[in-house]
N, C-alpha and C positions, 0 to 999 in steps of 0.2 A: 348440399345444395349453396348456391349464391345467396347472399343474402341482400335482397333489395326489390324496389316495384319498379316501374319504367325508366325506360330511355326512349330512343327512337324507335323506330319496328323493330318488333321485338326479335325475328330472326329471317334470314333468308333462305329458304330453300327452294324447289321450282317456282314458287309461288310466294309474296309476303304473305303472313296470314292474318298479321294484325297490324293495327296501327293504334297505337297507344298517346297518352296524354301527354301534349307537346309541354305541357309544366315541368316534365324530364327529360333531360337532354343528356344523359349519364353513357358511358360506354356498356359493353356489354358486359362486364364482370360486377357491372351496379343492378342486373335486372335477375330477381329469382325465375328461376325455370328447372325444369325436373328432367327435361330429357334432351337437352340440345347439346351439351358437353359430351365430348366423342370419350373421355374420361369416364364419365358415368353412364353413360350407355353401355360402354364394355362391362364396368360393373354390375349392369342391369341383367346383363345377359351371362353373367354367373364366371364371367372371366377374371381372374384375380391380378392387380396390377403390380401389386408390392410385395414384397417375402416380410411380414411384419414378426419381430422380434418377441419373445415370449415374454407378456405383460405379467406383473405382481397380482395374487389373488385379489379381485375389488369386491365389494359388498354386493350384495344382489340389490335390486331393485326395491326389494320390498323392504330390505335394511335400511337402505336411502331412505326413501318414502317413509319411513316413521321415524327416523332421526333429524329429518329438518322440518324447518318451516313452511308455510303455504307459499311465502314470497321466494324461497330458494329453488322452487320446485321448478324444472326447465318450460318456457314459452314456448321454445320452437324446437320441434324433433323432426323437420322436414316435411316435405310432400310425402305422403303416404303411398308408397310403391303400389303399381297398378291401377292409379286412378285414370280413368280413360275419359278423354275429353274431346268430344264431338268435334270436328273442323267446319267452317264455314262450308257451304255448299259449292261454292265454287271453287274449293280449295279440297273437296273430296277427290278420290280417284275417278275417271270416267267408267262409265258402265261398259262403253264399246272397248275401251283401248285397255284396260285393267278390269275385266269384270271380276277375277278371282278376288282381288284386293279390296273393290268396294264392298262384296258382299261381304267380305270379313267384317268390314268398317261397320256396317250395319246389322250383323248380327253381334259384334262387341256392343254396340249402343245399347241393343235390345237387352242382352245379358247384363250387361254392368249396371244398368236400369233397375233390372227385376233383383239383382243379388243386392245391391244397394239398399234398396227398399225393405227387403226380408231384413237385412242386419238391423236397420233402423227399428223395426217391428220388434225384432228379439229382444236387441238389448235393451231399449226403451220400457216395453211391455211384460215380454216373458221372463225379466231377470228381476223383479221385481222393483223397477225404477218406473215411477209413476208421474215422472216428469212429459208433460206434450212434445210433440216430434218438432212443433211451428214450422209446420210445411207452408203454411201462409205467411207468416212471419218473416221468413229467412231472408225474402228478399228485399224487403222493408229493413229490414237489420244490415246487410251488405250494401244497400243504396245509401243508407245514413252513416255507415263509417267511411264507405269510399269518400262520400263529399266533407266528412272531418278530417279524414286525412289529406286530401288536396288543400283544405282551407289552413290547417295546422300548417303544412309545409310553405306554403307561401306566406302565412304571417310570421314564421320561423317560431311556433310555439312547441317547442320541444317536451315540455309538460304533458301535452294533450297527445302528442304521436306517441310517448313512453305509455300511456294509458291504453290506448286503442290499437297499437302495433304490437306483434310480436319483437321479441328482442332484438333479432338479427335486423329485420325491417327499419326498425326504430334507432337502431345506432347509425345506420348506414344515412337516412335523411336527417338525423341531427348532424353528422358529419358533412354533410352536403351544404346543411344550412350555415355551420360553422365557416364556411370555405368564401360565403357571399362576400363581394367585395363592401369596403365600410360603403356605408349609405345608401345601399343599392334595396328596393324593396320591390318583393314581388307580388303580383296580383294575379287571381286566379277567380274565374266565374264558370258555372255551370249553365251555360244558355238553356240547353234541353236534352231530353231523352229523347234519343233516335229510334222511332218506335217502326221497325222495319220486320221482314219476314224472321231474320236471324233470331230474334228475340222473342216470336211470336205477337209481334208488334205490341209489346209492353216497355221494353226499353232494357228488360234484363229478365236473364233465362238460367234458369237453375240448369248448370251440365252434370254435375256429381254431387253427389249427398252420401258420405261415408262416415261410419260409426264403427271404431274397434276399440277391443279392450286393451289395457295398456298390461302386460306380461307382469306376473308377480306381484301386482298391485290390486288388492280386492277392492270390487265397485269402482274401479278408475278405468277411464275410456277419454278417447281424445275423437272429437267429429268435425270433420271437414267438408266445407261446401262450396264448390266453384263455381261461380257464376259468370256469364258474359254479358257486359253491362256495354250497350251502345248510346257515347251521347257526343252533343257538339259543345266542346269549351272552349274558352279562350283563356289566354295569359298573356302577362304584359311584365314590363321592369320600370320602376319609377328609380332614377337615379337624382340624387341630392347631393350639390356641392355648393361650397361656400366662399364666396369671394369678397374678401374683407365684411364689412358689416351684414352683406345680402347674400340670402340664400338662394340659389339656382336649383330648379327644377326642372330636370329633362325626364318628359313621360312620351316614349313612342306609342305610337296606335296597338291598342291588343290585337292578337292574333287569334282567328277563330281557327278550330280543326276538328274534324269528324274523327272519333276515336273508337276503336273494338277492344276492349279488354278482358282480360280474365282473371278475375279476382279469387283469391282464395280467402274466405275467414274461417276461423278454428275456435273452439272450444274444448276446455279440459274439463273434466270429473275426476278429482284427487280424493280418493279415500270416503267418496260420498258427498262432497263438497263442490259445488258447481262453481266452474270461473266465468269469469266474463267472453262474451264474444271478442275475439280481436283481429285484425287481418295479417295474416300472415305474409301475404306477398301477392304478385302476380305469374302465373304461369302461361304455356301456350297448349294449341291443340295439339292431338296427337296426330303425328306423322306416320307414313308408309314405312320409314325406317324402323319405328316403335314396334311396328308388328312382328318384328323377329325376337323382342325381349321376352323372357319367360312370363311374362304376365300375359300377353298378347298371343303369342303364338300358337297356331293352329296343331292339335294333336299330342297337348302336353294334359297328364290328367290333373286333378285339383291337388293331389298330393305333392305333384311337381311343383305346381305355383304356389304352394303352400311352404314349401322349403325356397324357394326362390324370395320370397318375402320375407321369413325370416332370415335368410341370409342376406338380404338387402338392408331389414332393417339393425341386422347383428354390424353393419360396419359403419352405424353412425355413432 
């Protein structure tokens, strides 16, 4: 998956699904997505793209995990394959023109929510891990990280970005900070959360919460929470220039914009030790095209879906 958070509208399908923060105006390659690339889409459908040469034998995940410090362990393993993110109501297939697809979306929404909750309970309660599930706190955690990330990016605070973001996202944002013109200062402000029906009138809604074990590493897991955040944000740029002994400051009016974002936060557990919550990046809602992938297609057994997930994880 590409490494980053927003640009302009995240993608164009029959309709634009989301509008992201105006603070980011990067190109498509700078936006973290899990299902938009045709190359990735084909991979998720189980179609090999290249014939790879035989690689030398690598140590197992368990051996690597036992021989490195926590700081050397990966922070970014990509989006968990098969994550279902319900689109906005206006972007769902019409029940009148596409009844089969609409009913499939509704079934996936119910099924994924039930399965995700069962996995949370199983790994957190039934496998000897007494840590709380943080079902109430996860929204506040996401909002706090979301605001810290935008503030740090506007301030050019690379240290904070590396602390609260996964490696790929932090590298991308710090690179973009380094390319700013000399004397330019970026401003960002969160004006309000838009309490719309799409977030149950709260401004933030959990769309997926997945917890899975890391193979070959005992007592290790990764949890990813995808949230829809609707807000009004304002951004601006201050340009400072020197003319002789005087300093001229040009500050155009800040621009406000309503934004809908799908933010993904992530937390690792390595060999029984808890890591901190970080922002993985931003994704998009599931589309009709995604329904043909092994993770969402109808008629596949649980074993087929499990094999597809192992195959997808093995390519990373």
